[in-house]
VMD Tcl script that draws the C-alpha trace (Angstrom):
set ca {
  {58.12 -55.13 -115.41}
  {58.56 -52.78 -112.47}
  {57.67 -54.04 -109.01}
  {55.08 -51.65 -107.61}
  {52.31 -51.29 -105.04}
  {49.32 -49.15 -106.03}
  {47.25 -47.86 -103.12}
  {43.51 -47.61 -102.92}
  {42.08 -44.14 -103.38}
  {42.62 -41.83 -100.37}
  {44.94 -44.30 -98.63}
  {48.02 -42.16 -99.21}
  {47.23 -39.50 -96.60}
  {48.95 -41.23 -93.69}
  {52.11 -41.81 -95.75}
  {52.12 -38.21 -96.97}
  {51.83 -37.06 -93.35}
  {55.02 -38.90 -92.43}
  {53.99 -42.47 -91.61}
  {56.19 -45.22 -93.04}
  {53.89 -48.25 -93.11}
  {51.32 -49.46 -95.60}
  {48.96 -52.18 -94.43}
  {47.82 -54.99 -96.68}
  {44.18 -53.80 -96.73}
  {45.27 -50.42 -98.14}
  {46.64 -51.92 -101.35}
  {44.63 -51.75 -104.57}
  {46.96 -53.79 -106.79}
  {50.52 -55.01 -107.26}
  {52.56 -54.82 -110.44}
  {55.25 -57.37 -111.17}
  {55.93 -60.34 -108.92}
  {57.75 -58.93 -105.88}
  {58.97 -61.33 -103.20}
  {59.27 -60.83 -99.46}
  {62.09 -58.38 -98.76}
  {62.24 -56.86 -102.23}
  {62.56 -53.09 -102.64}
  {59.58 -51.87 -104.65}
  {57.90 -48.60 -105.60}
  {54.86 -47.21 -103.78}
  {52.31 -45.39 -105.93}
  {49.11 -43.50 -105.23}
  {45.91 -44.70 -106.82}
  {46.62 -42.30 -109.72}
  {50.12 -43.86 -109.99}
  {52.06 -40.85 -108.70}
  {55.21 -41.96 -106.88}
  {55.22 -41.89 -103.07}
  {58.56 -43.58 -102.55}
  {60.37 -46.91 -102.36}
  {60.56 -49.48 -99.58}
  {60.51 -53.07 -98.44}
  {57.65 -55.38 -99.41}
  {56.35 -58.35 -97.45}
  {53.23 -60.16 -98.69}
  {53.15 -62.30 -95.55}
  {52.81 -59.44 -93.04}
  {49.98 -57.13 -92.09}
  {52.56 -54.37 -92.62}
  {52.96 -55.04 -96.33}
  {55.27 -52.11 -97.08}
  {57.86 -50.15 -95.08}
  {58.99 -46.87 -96.60}
  {62.72 -46.34 -97.03}
  {62.85 -43.23 -99.20}
  {60.43 -40.74 -100.70}
  {62.71 -40.53 -103.73}
  {63.23 -43.08 -106.49}
  {66.61 -44.36 -105.31}
  {68.47 -47.63 -105.14}
  {68.99 -49.12 -101.68}
  {72.74 -49.66 -101.71}
  {75.78 -49.53 -99.41}
  {75.79 -45.74 -99.85}
  {72.14 -45.49 -98.76}
  {72.79 -47.33 -95.48}
  {76.07 -45.48 -94.95}
  {74.29 -42.15 -95.28}
  {71.41 -43.03 -92.96}
  {73.60 -44.63 -90.27}
  {76.03 -41.71 -90.38}
  {73.14 -39.28 -89.90}
  {71.96 -41.34 -86.91}
  {75.49 -41.32 -85.46}
  {75.78 -37.55 -85.81}
  {72.58 -37.12 -83.78}
  {73.83 -39.46 -81.02}
  {77.14 -37.64 -80.82}
  {75.22 -34.42 -80.33}
  {73.13 -36.04 -77.59}
  {75.99 -37.86 -75.86}
  {79.26 -36.29 -77.07}
  {81.39 -38.01 -74.43}
  {79.69 -41.44 -74.49}
  {80.57 -44.59 -76.39}
  {77.38 -46.47 -75.52}
  {74.01 -45.50 -76.98}
  {71.24 -46.62 -79.30}
  {72.66 -45.88 -82.72}
  {69.63 -46.71 -84.88}
  {66.07 -46.78 -83.60}
  {64.16 -48.28 -86.50}
  {61.49 -46.15 -88.12}
  {62.42 -43.13 -85.98}
  {65.81 -43.07 -87.75}
  {64.23 -43.76 -91.15}
  {65.55 -47.33 -91.22}
  {62.35 -49.30 -90.57}
  {62.84 -52.65 -88.91}
  {66.48 -52.04 -87.92}
  {67.77 -51.53 -84.36}
  {71.46 -51.07 -83.59}
  {72.98 -50.48 -80.15}
  {76.59 -49.49 -79.57}
  {78.33 -50.77 -76.45}
  {81.81 -49.23 -76.51}
  {83.66 -51.11 -79.27}
  {80.85 -53.62 -79.87}
  {77.67 -53.36 -81.96}
  {74.46 -55.30 -81.37}
  {71.70 -55.35 -83.96}
  {68.16 -56.55 -84.48}
  {66.43 -56.91 -87.85}
  {62.67 -56.85 -87.31}
  {61.58 -56.75 -90.96}
  {62.36 -59.30 -93.67}
  {63.80 -56.61 -95.95}
  {66.34 -55.59 -93.33}
  {67.05 -59.20 -92.42}
  {67.95 -60.01 -96.04}
  {70.48 -57.16 -95.98}
  {72.25 -58.07 -92.74}
  {75.55 -58.67 -94.57}
  {75.33 -55.29 -96.32}
  {74.51 -53.54 -93.03}
  {77.47 -55.23 -91.31}
  {79.74 -54.09 -94.16}
  {78.60 -50.51 -93.57}
  {79.06 -50.77 -89.79}
  {82.57 -52.15 -90.21}
  {83.50 -49.30 -92.54}
  {82.27 -46.64 -90.11}
  {83.18 -48.08 -86.70}
  {85.74 -50.88 -87.16}
  {84.12 -52.66 -84.17}
  {85.67 -55.55 -82.27}
  {82.50 -57.52 -82.98}
  {78.97 -57.27 -84.33}
  {76.33 -59.52 -82.77}
  {72.72 -60.17 -83.68}
  {70.06 -60.40 -80.98}
  {67.15 -61.47 -83.12}
  {65.05 -63.03 -80.37}
  {62.18 -60.55 -80.53}
  {58.70 -62.05 -80.96}
  {58.06 -59.28 -83.50}
  {60.09 -61.29 -85.99}
  {57.36 -63.94 -86.12}
  {55.04 -61.32 -87.65}
  {57.45 -61.21 -90.60}
  {57.81 -65.03 -90.66}
  {61.40 -64.70 -89.48}
  {63.02 -67.17 -87.04}
  {64.43 -66.15 -83.69}
  {68.19 -66.41 -83.42}
  {71.29 -64.85 -81.92}
  {74.99 -65.08 -82.62}
  {78.21 -63.34 -83.56}
  {78.11 -61.93 -87.08}
  {81.58 -60.38 -87.25}
  {84.65 -60.38 -85.03}
  {85.15 -61.87 -81.58}
  {83.14 -61.15 -78.44}
  {84.95 -60.08 -75.29}
  {83.94 -58.45 -72.02}
  {83.25 -54.74 -71.94}
  {82.21 -52.43 -69.12}
  {80.09 -49.46 -70.11}
  {79.76 -46.25 -68.13}
  {76.46 -44.40 -67.84}
  {76.74 -41.13 -65.91}
  {79.47 -42.77 -63.88}
  {77.47 -45.94 -63.16}
  {79.18 -49.01 -64.59}
  {77.54 -52.04 -66.19}
  {78.95 -55.22 -67.62}
  {77.38 -55.39 -71.07}
  {75.90 -58.89 -71.42}
  {75.93 -58.84 -75.21}
  {74.73 -62.41 -75.68}
  {72.78 -62.95 -72.46}
  {71.13 -59.66 -71.52}
  {67.61 -58.70 -72.55}
  {66.92 -56.71 -75.73}
  {70.36 -56.16 -77.28}
  {72.30 -56.32 -74.01}
  {70.97 -53.57 -71.71}
  {67.89 -51.39 -71.37}
  {69.44 -48.21 -72.74}
  {66.04 -46.56 -73.07}
  {65.84 -46.02 -69.28}
  {69.18 -44.19 -69.10}
  {67.76 -40.74 -68.30}
  {65.04 -42.15 -66.04}
  {67.55 -44.03 -63.93}
  {69.32 -40.75 -63.36}
  {66.04 -38.95 -62.64}
  {65.20 -41.07 -59.58}
  {68.38 -40.05 -57.75}
  {66.92 -36.81 -56.38}
  {64.28 -38.82 -54.49}
  {66.31 -41.57 -52.86}
  {68.91 -40.04 -50.52}
  {68.58 -41.75 -47.14}
  {65.50 -43.64 -48.36}
  {64.52 -47.28 -48.06}
  {64.20 -48.27 -51.73}
  {62.51 -51.30 -53.31}
  {63.37 -51.97 -56.96}
  {60.98 -54.46 -58.58}
  {61.79 -56.16 -61.90}
  {65.36 -54.93 -61.38}
  {66.88 -56.82 -64.34}
  {70.64 -56.08 -64.28}
  {70.25 -53.75 -61.31}
  {70.04 -50.40 -63.08}
  {67.69 -48.45 -60.82}
  {69.04 -50.18 -57.71}
  {72.60 -49.15 -58.56}
  {71.63 -45.55 -59.24}
  {69.72 -45.45 -55.95}
  {72.60 -46.90 -53.92}
  {75.14 -44.57 -55.48}
  {72.87 -41.57 -54.76}
  {72.92 -42.37 -51.04}
  {69.84 -44.51 -50.45}
  {69.60 -45.80 -46.89}
  {68.85 -49.33 -48.08}
  {68.10 -51.00 -51.41}
  {66.18 -54.24 -51.93}
  {65.91 -55.46 -55.53}
  {63.81 -58.27 -57.05}
  {63.70 -60.07 -60.38}
  {62.30 -63.43 -61.47}
  {65.37 -64.17 -63.62}
  {68.29 -65.84 -61.89}
  {70.55 -64.73 -64.75}
  {69.47 -61.10 -64.31}
  {70.10 -61.24 -60.56}
  {73.54 -62.78 -61.14}
  {74.38 -59.98 -63.57}
  {73.04 -57.39 -61.12}
  {75.32 -58.71 -58.37}
  {78.30 -58.44 -60.73}
  {77.34 -54.84 -61.52}
  {77.01 -54.05 -57.81}
  {80.53 -55.39 -57.25}
  {81.91 -53.33 -60.16}
  {80.34 -50.20 -58.63}
  {81.46 -51.12 -55.10}
  {77.93 -51.08 -53.64}
  {77.71 -54.53 -52.01}
  {75.01 -53.33 -49.61}
  {72.25 -53.85 -52.20}
  {70.16 -56.91 -51.32}
  {69.14 -58.89 -54.41}
  {66.55 -61.64 -54.49}
  {65.14 -63.92 -57.19}
  {61.35 -64.08 -56.86}
  {58.01 -63.45 -58.55}
  {57.17 -59.79 -57.88}
  {53.42 -60.46 -58.05}
  {53.80 -62.93 -55.16}
  {56.43 -60.98 -53.24}
  {54.59 -57.66 -52.92}
  {51.67 -59.07 -50.88}
  {54.13 -61.11 -48.79}
  {56.00 -57.94 -47.85}
  {52.71 -56.19 -47.06}
  {51.78 -58.95 -44.60}
  {55.09 -58.50 -42.75}
  {54.36 -54.79 -42.30}
  {57.54 -53.73 -44.04}
  {57.41 -50.29 -45.61}
  {59.56 -48.37 -48.10}
  {60.14 -44.72 -48.93}
  {60.52 -45.37 -52.67}
  {59.16 -48.27 -54.75}
  {60.26 -48.66 -58.37}
  {58.28 -50.74 -60.87}
  {59.88 -51.42 -64.26}
  {58.15 -54.58 -65.51}
  {58.52 -56.24 -68.89}
  {55.85 -55.63 -71.49}
  {52.49 -57.03 -70.39}
  {50.85 -56.46 -73.79}
  {52.17 -57.83 -77.09}
  {49.07 -56.87 -79.09}
  {45.74 -55.09 -78.81}
  {43.97 -58.28 -77.73}
  {45.93 -58.42 -74.49}
  {45.48 -54.77 -73.43}
  {42.72 -55.49 -70.90}
  {44.76 -58.25 -69.25}
  {47.84 -56.01 -69.23}
  {46.00 -53.15 -67.55}
  {44.79 -55.56 -64.89}
  {48.40 -56.60 -64.28}
  {49.57 -52.98 -64.03}
  {46.76 -52.21 -61.61}
  {47.71 -55.18 -59.43}
  {51.41 -54.38 -59.14}
  {50.88 -50.64 -58.65}
  {48.34 -51.34 -55.90}
  {50.80 -53.77 -54.35}
  {53.54 -51.14 -54.45}
  {51.31 -48.42 -52.98}
  {50.49 -50.61 -49.99}
  {54.21 -50.75 -49.19}
  {54.94 -47.02 -49.45}
  {54.95 -45.01 -46.27}
  {53.40 -41.53 -45.98}
  {55.29 -39.00 -48.06}
  {56.88 -41.73 -50.15}
  {57.53 -41.99 -53.87}
  {56.11 -44.36 -56.49}
  {58.20 -44.78 -59.64}
  {56.32 -46.77 -62.24}
  {56.84 -47.63 -65.91}
  {55.23 -49.40 -68.84}
  {57.07 -50.42 -72.01}
  {53.91 -51.81 -73.64}
  {53.32 -49.94 -76.89}
  {49.62 -50.77 -76.92}
  {49.11 -49.15 -73.50}
  {48.52 -45.43 -74.01}
  {49.74 -42.71 -71.68}
  {46.14 -41.96 -70.70}
  {45.21 -45.57 -69.97}
  {48.38 -46.08 -67.93}
  {47.77 -42.97 -65.81}
  {44.15 -44.00 -65.30}
  {45.30 -47.44 -64.18}
  {47.76 -45.95 -61.68}
  {45.02 -43.68 -60.37}
  {42.69 -46.69 -60.05}
  {45.39 -48.45 -58.02}
  {45.58 -45.41 -55.74}
  {41.81 -45.41 -55.16}
  {41.91 -49.15 -54.48}
  {44.53 -48.66 -51.77}
  {43.03 -45.41 -50.39}
  {46.06 -43.34 -51.39}
  {46.29 -40.04 -53.22}
  {48.97 -39.19 -55.77}
  {50.77 -36.13 -57.04}
  {52.40 -36.51 -60.44}
  {55.91 -35.08 -60.22}
  {57.47 -36.21 -63.49}
  {56.18 -37.89 -66.65}
  {58.91 -39.15 -68.93}
  {59.58 -41.38 -71.93}
  {62.59 -43.09 -73.43}
  {66.04 -41.52 -73.63}
  {66.54 -39.19 -76.63}
  {68.66 -41.76 -78.47}
  {65.31 -43.60 -78.78}
  {63.49 -40.84 -80.71}
  {59.86 -40.96 -81.74}
  {58.08 -39.65 -84.84}
  {54.96 -37.54 -84.22}
  {53.49 -38.97 -87.43}
  {54.02 -42.53 -86.15}
  {52.48 -43.14 -82.72}
  {53.86 -46.68 -83.01}
  {57.37 -45.34 -82.35}
  {56.41 -44.19 -78.82}
  {56.23 -46.96 -76.25}
  {57.89 -46.15 -72.90}
  {55.86 -44.42 -70.20}
  {57.56 -43.49 -66.93}
  {55.95 -41.66 -64.02}
  {57.21 -40.44 -60.65}
  {54.45 -39.82 -58.10}
  {54.41 -38.45 -54.55}
  {52.19 -40.67 -52.39}
  {49.95 -39.47 -49.57}
}
mol new
graphics top color blue
foreach p $ca { graphics top sphere $p radius 0.5 }
foreach p [lrange $ca 0 end-1] q [lrange $ca 1 end] { graphics top cylinder $p $q radius 0.2 }
display resetview
């Protein structure tokens, strides 16, 4: 008997419009006895085919669409999709060897993330169907790229929603050191220690964007991680750069990156940014540019209110430290925080601190992290640059 999902009446509209998920409460019935990770057919209520995809009875997202055709998910399927993703990246970054190769649903490979760091590949499988096909995916990657190594960085809390364990390790080959170059700024790729899959590649264009504002400026980089914004600021001629992060490992990596780029004048410090901002305010110290790039404050809809409170607190703290005519650079990578709610929170921080703002730039993730208009879930990064009065 075929393994099939049959939707309730009128539940197909979102899928027909380009969305790739089916939620468990949209299902009318199931034919056969599919198991978690199986490829099954998706049918409308009148049993017309909508496509094939991964099934997971244990997740709120019960089905992830792979193809709108009745096709077998084989080596050739993954080879075709990954090659298409590579062709797009080569068009975006023709001279680069480091980029996000596959961005999940936005590259029509739901639940799969692959980053390329020179001759190394780092992957995440965020859906049980993809996780079960890790070996097949690695076979495809080896055939296309012949990498020195493939690692998995499956430490995302999203895996728990699919009842998958968190883990990391080397899947193929042998790990060695590699230095990537991003618009001339060099980073040691911490493939097994860095956050996400090694680096925050999604901020690539935004790091470059801040350079026009920092020449001769006193810059404060909060949540600096491996030093990305701090390095770009120093290399663009900032007068001084102070960078904070709560992670000792991140600060150690940032210092290595500063040495590689020959900018030893950056001052790095391990501290809690929420505590440090008011401390700096009490000393009367002021900055021309303050950069806020915090980790996600909201993992689900239930935590949105708490997250917005956190964003308001740190943006108010930053605004108190910015001198007249200064620049606030502020970001949110929380998917559940909308553009509108984030802007409103920044504006509330300005009112709280008796400052006024001019929005100069509003940006998202780099183009190798595409989004699908039909899937708002694929958009997550919000990045604003404001003039402060």
